[in-house]
Phi, psi and omega in degrees: 000119181280145180273108179216150181274128182275131177274116182260142173288169182285335178231145179224144170290138187252125174252115183281139173247119182277123176053034179210150184233135170259120180263155177302136181093346181271151179241134185226147179243122183235155177242115184268122181234333182287149183303321183293315181290324177297318179296319180298310182297321183294318184276324187267337184237313189288319185276352179266139182287318178271156181291120182266174179248146172227162179257134177256117185239123179291142173229157178227162181293155182294331182277358175283177177297156188292146178225170179287155176109178183259139179282122176224173179258126185204143176271158178230171184238158174286151186214151171247127182250140173212135178270108183242123177227116179053051176090346178284148181220149175249178181289147178273151180233121181272128178258155180286143175279129183261165179286157185295324191260021177289138177278128184232161175248130180274142175277154185280345183232147180216191182228132174282139183224152176240152183275124175269333182205142178228139173216144185244141179220163178234124179281139177249142005265006186288334182079013182285139181273135177230156178234142170248120186237135172255116185248148176239125178289135185249298185205162181279152172215165179244137181276122177266321182206135182249130181220174184246136175235099182071239182263353180236174186255152171231164183215143170275125191234167171221138184289144178251004182282145177285146176287172183297321180294316179297324180291325178294322178295320180294320183293340178273352180290132183297321179297321180295320179298318180295316179296323180296315180297316180297317180296315182295322180294316180294318179295320179297320179296318178296316181297321180296318179296318179294324178295322178292324185281319186257356180057040181269168179281186184262022184291335180291330180295335181297328180301321183297338182261336188254334184259137177303149187295319184293335175278328176300324181300316178294322183294315180294318181297324179289342182278342184265153173273099181237167183289164180297323180295320178291325177297316178297320179298320178292323178295323182282352182281080178287323178292124181301326181293318178295320181296317179296319180298314179294319181294321178298320179297317180295318180295319180294321179297316179296322179295319179294321179296323178295319180294320178297317179298320178295322180296317178296317180298317179297323180295317179296316179298325178295321178293321177297317179293328177294320178296319178296322179294318179296321178298316180297317179295322179295321178297318178295319179296321179296319179296319179297316180294325176296322178293323181277348183075017182249070186256086185237036183262204183300329181296324176297320178297321178293324176296318178295321177296320178296320178296321179294322178295324180294326183269003183281344180072036180291151170298163187297317182292325178289319179297322179296315179294320181295319180290327175296319177294325179292319177298321176296321181294323181294334180277350183266153173270149180302337181277349184287146175297139180093350181295310183295319181296321178294321181292318178297323179297315180293323178296323177295316178300321181286331183276339184292142180278082182293322181229350183286126182231162177294144177292124183287126174285162179299128186285079177262106185296323181294317179294322179294320179296321179294322178294320178294318180293328181289335181267327185222142176260139181080217179053049186298319184297318181294313181297321179296324179294323179291318178297322177298319179296318179296323179296319178295320179296327180292324179277327181225095187300332183264026180293148179290150176284146179286159174245097184263149175226113179270121181244125179181169181293167180295147173086010180264001174097026182294310184291315180292334178294324178296320177296322178293325177298316178298320179294319180293327179275349183072033182242164176283160189237132177235131178244126178238116180271124181254006180296121179080002181286128181238354186256126178299333182294339176296334179265312187261352180085171179262152174289148187291350179287342183274148175288134181074022180292154181207160179289167178289173184293330180295309180295320179295321178294320177294325177295322183290318181278341173063026172223155184263000182230049178280175167267117185251121180264122173259092189279142177055053183290343179275359184247020174283151179245185176209141176208205184294341181276359176120181182239107180298327180297323177291326177293332179288344180301319179290323184294319188264003177267115182300336180280340183252330188286359172292335180232051179296130185249105174278136183300325181287315179294315182063020173224150182291144177229140185272115177253009187290342181272354181278137173267110182268134175230120178251152176232149180203152174273329181220150178271337187300317182290344181283133182294144181305318178298321179290321179295328181292335182275353184244151175267107187277128175237117183273136175243088190287340182137175185254147171281163178303324179294320178293320177299321179297315179294321178297319180295315183289325185271325189239310190291311184297313176301321180292317180297317179297320179293321180293336182254014177068028182246175174212180180293347175286341180257319187222133175230130180243105181294162180299323180299321179289325177296321177298319179296320178299318181294317186281320190259338187243346180223129169229090185213163178283324181265204184230017182291314179294327176298317179294324179294320179293320176295324177294326176296319176296321179294323179294320177298320177293324180296321177297319181295317181293318182293332181263002182299128185288326187265007179283128181250118178285137176267128178236181185293341180296337180293335182298336180285344180273149178284141181299319179298324180296319177297316182297320180295316182296320181290326179293325180287335183259142180248000186249356181280116180270078188198142177248153182278131178250123179298134181255144175211170182292337182265001182290151181282166181293118181249025184295336180245021180270135180241150174228133178238160185289318184225137180287164177273120180257124183286131175235181184295325178295320179292325178301312181292328180289320184272314186265350181089187179294149180303137182273337183231150183222135180294341181274002183299317183295315181294327179289322184279339180258022184289340182242156179296153178092014178231133181225150178262120177249169178236131181230164178243136176232176178293343180261014180110189179284152179218154174269130183237118176277142177238124183243144178220147177212155180244152181205166178296137182182209186243019179083029182261159178249124179248133181235130178224165180118023180055064187261149176274176184295322184294316182289330175294319178293324177298320178295321179294321178296317181298316180294320178298317181296318181294319180293322180291331182252022185300318182290319179296327180275005180064029177267344180220151184289326182225161183292332184271002180284133179278118184293333183257018183295126177061026175208151177254157176241130179243121177248130182233138173253106183301169192065062185295343181279354182256122178296144182223141177197165179122159185268356191285357180267011184298310182292328178295319180293319179298314180298321179297315181292320179296320178297321181294311185286330180269348183059036175250135181280143175278148180298132183284343181265013184240132174237158186212160174204149179155148176267145181238155176257173180293338179270358175096012175279148179256120184259155182289159180229173180259175177066033186296317182297316179299319183291320179293321177297322179295318178298322179294321179296325183276358180084015177291141183255334183231134181232126177264122182236155171298145183299327182284356174267009181300325181295334182284347181290343179296335181275347182278134179303142182296330179295329178284316181296331180293335181262003183234150171255112182268121181248122184263141182229132176260326179233164183294335177296326178294323179297314181295327179296321183274338191280333185256151180297127180074017181081190182288118182291346182255009187293336179292334184256349186262171180265011186290000000 
């Protein structure tokens, strides 16, 4: 490139470059598509015979920082830039095409450019004309005035290039000479590094000798990928010294980035070579150990793993897959990714009990029944089912295990019963809690492709017990959830199906595993949340709750000994008579299970522990007593009559008695102690008679997840517009039952002697309000139909319902009484509350077989086929209006 001063005209057509700068010496290739730029190229370059000049002016978006110039609306074109000097070229950069109406800011300085090449094209099918122009930047200029010519802009300009005389004066400046040397040295170093890296020739070095330094600065700056602000700064550097300084900084920065990249590359290559060196040393070490016979490295572990796999008793297809995985593992290095996951997988396959089972105890049905009776009182149906299974196993040893589901309120012994079953069968016990589980992977496991994958809880539990026929408890099966991670209840369908669990496929194992020998026991508080397909696979056994007599026996046989043991007491310290246990059951606990009963007994034990610990005359026996002769102790105790202490024989095998206490008389719980420790009685047998003292109140029976409960229904009438108000957090079904009950009473008002004539409106000028107390508890279901009718009849007739009578049953609009569920729970609840008479639907007679005979002996069961039968039994002396009615 020859150094010559370019003669610029006073005006130039202006082509805007958005967010891009063309520097002198750079060559750029652009594609003109916008109407304004196409018009400019056509008139200023294409139609002229000699090569014309145009001005390239940088513009920026209006939302960018402020720049000099006037804001106007102008389109821009996409462009490819390359810095080409004497045949050299750099990489092209494609810019985004902007919309025509974007507001832009013009820069005050630009670069004059000449066209090196022009080509014209027509787009199909639109027929739009486009130009491809190759431009070379020549020199800087300053915009004096910007105007419009047709669709494109022109500007009155003035050149910013130094004259030849001015340039000679600058080249003699000492600062310029120093900057030139520094720039050339840095540029030479950069070129040398690039030549080593890219294996290029030395043609770039020729530039340093043939091109003036101030032009080299622009050429090098145009070759780097720098920000738009730095490009503008370089364009504004009219002073050659400033331009050299900026260019030196850019070249040095690029050189440093190349060196950092080389350093990182060398470090990575060094690490690779280090790994290769470690591999070679390990191979040599292995060979040395083989010669010495001291081969105790990872290979020995793999040999031990292989031996373990051989003795695991895997099926043939599983063994084939495991050995293929082992061969793959032997070819891997311990440092390789996937080595540890493959090894853990093989260890799991080797640890699983493919054929190992618990040793079967002799199937003695009498001994098994005694073991069940020793752990739980009552529960005849459950115990009988286990004895039946043992009898079948005795006749057919390979019989499938049952899939039982215990459904009942909390505290009735569902979970502990599963442990007792395992003990009676002589098998190991696994408990898996499913409460709150929402991920299907908890049942089936994660696939091995995931990081941190693990087998499901079933396979993990079998690995821990190391037998293939344990008793497996699936606790709280009704409390599983479902979300985007899957539905665990649906995954259990395969587990609990005897036809499918022979080939249970865990995602982590990815091979079938036989679960048919496992005895599955599930527990739930309610059957409704369990999906019907899952419920169909299980044998449901309901545990509705205990009668007061059963609770008394459970407390005397199991709870009191356990509570005394947990508090470090014995019957020598605390005695709880049966009468006091009955009072605790009647006055302080009304529940289906025995958890609150155990808590109250524990409160009594804690009170006794405080008394024993604070006893003034209690003498602790410690090991120091062993040093005294027994006769000496006996003589001293015989001489004294006030020592409240007995002699305990000491021997070398005796246990540590340093904290053992003995008192003269145990603490016997009485009624006064009950009130002092447990507080005032929480329940009273007179509650029902007190609440049913006025007309419009009836005692109903309902079922909840915690067992049966007594539900009072209250109604009252007031002046109004004949509306029905319902409160007590009621569901839609129970609201409809109330509407049906009111409709039936209004339709039969004359027959019931509630109105003088059939056409009299029973609700004229008054509203009826029905309330179900305990408003914080949600209530729903159809079983309150007969209770609502009785309440309304009592309200309108002003006759009181018998306080010793409770009822349950669904009613129809025609007055039929339909059967309901949970009969046993409801009758037990009535018995707990001291109810003497229970009205049931006639079709529920079959359900009374499940109610203990001791409970039925204390209750009068009244069966009703129609609602008239309910009213006959509910009021004292029968229906007082039956002589006048048509019933």
